Phi, psi and omega in degrees: 000130176272141176089175181266154175297142178287157173276112184233152171263169175300320179296324177299315182294319177302314180297320178298312183292330177297330176298335183257017173094001177282145177232153178290122181265316179200167178221137175225111183065231183263021179235139180246136175259122180249141180223155166216152183243119181226125177050044177079359179257146176256127178246128186232137174226144177248127185240126174284136182266052179275155179297321177224126179271141176296153181303319179295326178291318178299316178298317180296316178296318178302313181297318179293316180295331180293345174291334186248334184234140180305132180301326180294332177281324182281329188310314181295337180279331188253339185231145172281145180280000000 
């Protein structure tokens, strides 16, 4: 990955993932479970709703989301060029 992780909030990440068809499935405390259903498969990601996410958390969410969405499509949302 080129560049540094962007400074994102949990709400920013939720909005990014909604562009790719994920919807909020449930919330417990400060964490939201997002899901999408594609070809009979369920894809799930858990996002902390913090005002500012740590760089490692942004990287972790990016890595997990990359299992379902091409990294090249996600990269501009999560990393500075």
